C-alpha positions in Angstrom: 1.5 -18.7 -19.5 3.4 -20.8 -17.0 7.1 -21.7 -17.5 7.7 -24.8 -19.5 8.8 -28.0 -18.0 9.7 -31.4 -19.4 7.2 -33.0 -21.7 6.0 -36.5 -21.1 4.3 -39.0 -23.4 1.1 -40.3 -21.7 0.7 -44.1 -21.9 -3.0 -44.0 -21.1 -5.0 -40.9 -21.4 -8.8 -40.1 -21.4 -9.1 -37.2 -23.8 -12.1 -34.9 -24.2 -11.9 -32.2 -26.8 -14.9 -29.9 -26.9 -15.5 -26.8 -29.0 -19.0 -25.3 -28.9 -20.4 -22.0 -29.9 -24.0 -21.3 -29.0 -25.8 -18.2 -30.4 -29.4 -17.7 -29.2 -31.6 -15.0 -30.9 -35.2 -14.6 -29.9 -37.1 -13.8 -33.1 -40.4 -12.0 -32.8 -41.6 -9.0 -34.7 -43.2 -7.4 -31.7 -41.4 -9.1 -28.8 -38.0 -9.2 -27.2 -36.2 -6.5 -25.2 -35.4 -3.0 -26.2 -32.7 -1.2 -24.2 -33.3 0.3 -20.8 -32.1 3.8 -20.5 -29.7 4.2 -17.6 -30.1 6.7 -14.7 -28.9 10.3 -15.3 -26.0 9.9 -12.9 -23.9 6.9 -13.8 -20.7 5.4 -12.6 -17.6 3.5 -13.9 -15.7 0.8 -12.0 -12.4 -0.5 -13.5 -10.0 -2.9 -11.9 -6.9 -4.8 -13.1 -5.4 -7.7 -11.2 -2.2 -9.5 -11.8 -1.1 -12.5 -9.6 1.8 -14.9 -9.7 2.0 -17.1 -6.6 3.3 -20.3 -5.2 0.9 -21.3 -2.5 -2.7 -20.2 -2.0 -4.7 -17.7 -4.0 -8.3 -16.4 -3.6 -10.2 -14.0 -5.8 -13.9 -13.0 -5.2 -16.2 -10.6 -7.0 -19.8 -9.7 -6.6 -21.9 -7.2 -8.7 -25.6 -6.6 -8.7 -27.0 -3.6 -10.6 -30.8 -3.0 -10.9 -32.2 0.2 -12.3 -35.5 1.7 -13.6 -36.7 4.3 -16.0 -39.2 5.5 -13.4 -39.2 4.5 -9.7 -37.3 1.4 -8.6 -39.0 1.6 -5.2 -42.6 1.2 -6.3 -44.4 -1.4 -8.4 -43.7 -1.4 -12.1 -46.3 0.7 -13.9 -46.8 3.2 -16.7 -49.0 6.2 -17.7 -50.5 8.0 -20.7 -48.7 11.1 -22.0 -50.4 13.6 -24.3 -48.1 14.2 -27.3 -48.5 16.0 -30.7 -49.8 12.7 -32.2 -52.2 12.1 -29.4 -52.2 10.0 -26.2 -49.2 7.7 -25.9 -48.6 5.0 -23.4 -45.2 5.2 -21.6 -44.4 2.0 -19.7 -41.7 1.6 -17.1 -38.6 -0.4 -18.0 -36.4 -2.1 -15.5 -33.0 -3.5 -16.3 -30.1 -5.1 -14.4 -26.9 -7.1 -14.5 -25.5 -9.5 -11.9 -22.0 -11.0 -11.9 -20.1 -13.1 -9.5 -16.8 -15.0 -9.5 -15.0 -17.2 -6.9 -11.5 -18.6 -7.4 -9.6 -20.6 -4.8 -6.2 -22.1 -5.6 -4.5 -24.3 -2.9 -0.9 -25.5 -2.8 0.1 -24.9 -6.4 1.7 -22.4 -8.8 -0.9 -19.9 -10.0 -0.9 -17.1 -12.6 -4.0 -14.9 -12.8 -4.8 -11.7 -14.7 -8.1 -9.9 -14.8 -9.5 -6.8 -16.5 -12.9 -5.7 -15.2 -15.0 -2.7 -16.3 -18.6 -1.8 -15.3 -20.0 1.3 -17.0 -23.5 2.6 -16.2 -23.2 6.0 -17.8 -25.4 7.4 -20.5 -22.4 8.2 -22.7 -21.1 4.6 -22.7 -20.6 3.4 -26.2 -19.4 0.0 -25.1 -20.9 -2.9 -23.2 -22.0 -2.1 -19.7 -20.0 -5.0 -18.3 -16.8 -6.4 -19.7 -14.6 -8.9 -17.9 -11.6 -10.8 -19.3 -9.6 -13.4 -17.2 -6.6 -15.6 -17.8 -5.9 -18.4 -15.4 -2.9 -20.8 -15.2 -2.5 -23.4 -12.5 -0.1 -26.3 -11.8 -0.7 -28.5 -8.8 2.0 -29.3 -6.2 2.2 -33.1 -6.5 3.7 -33.3 -3.0 0.5 -31.9 -1.5 -2.6 -34.0 -0.8 -5.0 -31.1 -1.2 -3.5 -29.2 -4.2 -6.3 -28.0 -6.5 -7.9 -25.0 -8.2 -11.6 -24.3 -8.0 -13.2 -21.6 -10.1 -16.8 -20.5 -10.6 -18.1 -17.6 -12.7 -21.8 -16.5 -13.2 -23.3 -13.6 -15.2 -26.9 -12.7 -15.5 -29.0 -10.1 -17.5 -32.7 -9.4 -17.0 -34.9 -6.9 -18.7 -38.5 -6.2 -17.8 -41.0 -3.8 -19.5 -43.9 -3.1 -17.2 -43.9 -6.0 -14.8 -46.4 -6.9 -12.1 -47.4 -5.1 -8.9 -45.5 -7.4 -6.6 -41.8 -7.4 -5.9 -39.4 -10.0 -4.5 -36.0 -8.9 -3.1 -36.5 -5.4 -4.4 -37.1 -6.6 -8.0 -40.3 -7.3 -9.9 -41.7 -10.8 -9.9 -43.5 -12.4 -12.9 -44.4 -10.3 -15.9 -48.0 -9.5 -16.7 -48.7 -8.5 -20.3 -50.4 -5.2 -21.2 -51.5 -4.6 -24.8 -51.4 -0.8 -24.2 -47.7 -0.2 -24.4 -45.6 1.4 -27.1 -43.4 -1.7 -26.9 -44.9 -5.1 -26.0 -44.4 -6.2 -22.4 -41.4 -8.5 -22.1 -39.5 -10.3 -19.3 -36.2 -11.7 -20.3 -33.7 -13.3 -17.9 -30.5 -14.9 -19.2 -27.7 -16.4 -17.3 -24.4 -18.1 -18.3 -21.3 -19.2 -16.5 -18.4 -21.6 -16.2 -16.8 -23.7 -13.5 -13.5 -25.7 -13.1 -12.0 -28.0 -10.5 -8.6 -28.8 -11.8 -5.0 -29.9 -11.1 -3.6 -28.4 -14.3 -5.1 -25.8 -16.6 -4.5 -22.8 -18.8 -7.8 -21.0 -19.2 -9.4 -17.8 -20.4 -12.9 -16.4 -19.9 -14.7 -13.6 -21.6 -17.9 -11.8 -20.2 -19.9 -9.1 -22.0 -23.3 -7.7 -21.1 -25.2 -4.7 -22.4 -28.7 -3.5 -21.3 -28.5 0.2 -22.0 -27.7 0.3 -25.7 -28.2 -3.0 -27.6 -29.2 -5.7 -25.1 -26.8 -8.7 -25.3 -25.1 -11.3 -23.0 -22.0 -13.2 -24.0 -19.9 -15.7 -22.0 -17.0 -17.8 -23.2 -14.7 -20.3 -21.5 -11.6 -21.9 -23.1 -9.5 -24.4 -21.0 -6.6 -26.7 -21.9 -3.2 -27.8 -20.7 0.1 -25.9 -20.4 2.9 -26.3 -22.9 5.6 -28.4 -21.1 3.2 -29.6 -18.4 0.1 -30.9 -20.2 -0.6 -34.5 -21.2 0.2 -35.5 -24.8 -1.0 -38.2 -27.1 0.3 -39.5 -30.4 -3.1 -39.6 -32.0 -6.7 -39.0 -31.4 -9.3 -40.5 -33.7 -6.6 -42.8 -35.2 -4.8 -40.1 -37.0 -7.9 -38.5 -38.6 -8.3 -35.1 -37.1 -5.5 -35.9 -34.6 -5.0 -33.5 -31.7 -1.7 -33.3 -30.0 -2.0 -31.9 -26.4 -1.4 -30.3 -24.1 -4.5 -31.2 -22.1 -5.8 -29.9 -18.8 -6.5 -32.3 -16.0 -9.7 -32.2 -13.9 -13.3 -31.1 -14.6 -14.6 -28.1 -16.5 -18.1 -27.1 -17.4 -20.1 -24.2 -18.9 -23.7 -23.6 -19.5 -26.6 -21.2 -20.2 -30.2 -20.6 -19.0 -32.7 -18.5 -20.9 -36.3 -17.6 -20.1 -38.3 -15.1 -22.2 -41.9 -14.1 -21.6 -43.4 -11.8 -24.2 -46.6 -9.8 -24.6 -48.8 -9.1 -27.6 -48.3 -6.4 -30.2 -48.7 -2.8 -29.0 -52.3 -1.9 -29.1 -54.5 0.3 -27.0 -57.1 -2.1 -25.5 -58.5 -0.2 -22.6 -61.8 -1.7 -21.6 -64.6 -1.2 -19.0 -65.3 -3.9 -16.4 -68.9 -4.8 -15.4 -68.5 -2.5 -12.3 -67.5 0.4 -14.6 -63.8 0.4 -13.8 -61.4 0.8 -16.6 -58.2 -1.3 -17.0 -55.8 -2.6 -19.6 -56.2 -5.9 -21.2 -53.2 -8.0 -20.2 -51.8 -10.4 -22.8 -49.3 -13.1 -22.7 -48.2 -14.0 -26.2 -45.1 -16.2 -25.9 -43.0 -18.2 -23.5 -39.5 -19.5 -24.3 -37.2 -21.5 -22.0 -33.8 -22.8 -23.0 -30.9 -24.4 -21.0 -27.8 -26.3 -21.7 -24.8 -27.6 -19.9 -21.5 -29.0 -21.2 -19.0 -30.9 -18.9 -15.6 -32.5 -19.6 -13.9 -34.5 -16.9 -10.5 -36.2 -17.1 -7.9 -35.0 -19.5 -9.4 -32.2 -21.7 -9.3 -29.4 -24.2 -12.5 -27.3 -23.8 -13.9 -24.3 -25.6 -17.5 -23.0 -25.3 -19.0 -19.6 -26.3 -22.6 -18.5 -25.7 -24.4 -15.4 -26.8 -27.9 -14.2 -26.3 -29.3 -11.3 -28.4 -32.9 -10.0 -28.4 -34.2 -9.2 -31.8 -36.3 -6.1 -31.1 -33.9 -3.1 -31.5 -35.7 -1.2 -28.9 -37.4 -2.9 -24.0 -36.0 -5.6 -21.3 -34.3 -6.6 -16.4 -32.2 -8.9 -13.8 -32.3 -10.5 -10.4 -29.7 -12.9 -9.1 -29.8 -15.6 -11.7 -27.2 -18.3 -11.6 -26.1 -21.3 -13.6 -23.9 -22.7 -10.9 -24.9 -22.6 -7.2 
């Protein structure tokens, strides 16, 4: 990525080599998020960025998409519809994707490329959000402040028939109604990566889908640069030895998952003592998962994380971050 320089053999190196793949699938016969159909009028955003710079570089992105199958401005609800097979409950689905990235490189040689695409149309056969980045950075050793800082967060949230209270224009906690064609669910997933480095060659991959087959994927790979990175003769005393190059600094990546699921679809409409009729709310399952991996010093780092609901058919987001 960056022009080669003279290699040097490191006399004393702390080496961290990490390669992790995490795949999370929420298994439940009657739970997990089906897709949320997008609005009739969609939009497509595409950007491509290519930078090569000696000096300072900044790159900032911020995306927040929230949408509903009914009315985003009122409380989440549903209604009965008379079909050929009888009365059928139609519940509201709300979905959304959030994404943010911040890169600041000071007093160094930076190469940066980015391909970004956001597609909210009904005809989209791909993921709603796809982002690919390549980052190369070499510090200026004559500078006392030379460094690259990078943070990237992606979030997906899907809610089927949430509560009647909203926070920041999105639904709050999920109640659970038995009388829905799909069980009530509330799934919020976030993943991201961060780096504070003097030397690195890194790639990141982001993919999110809420309208077709709900899924969130994030991957971060970071190491040194051929000709610039630190080298070692042997790691693990020759068994499984790894010969650089290695990045220098700190890198981390992690994921947070929270899934609240309702009971099986079932019409359970009952009468209260004061002769009012209401649905029987049911909360059948709660799952929370989080993980964080950090390497600091001289490193090679690779981490990929994927979340996939197991119901092929209902799920929504708010701003949900791994890194503040």
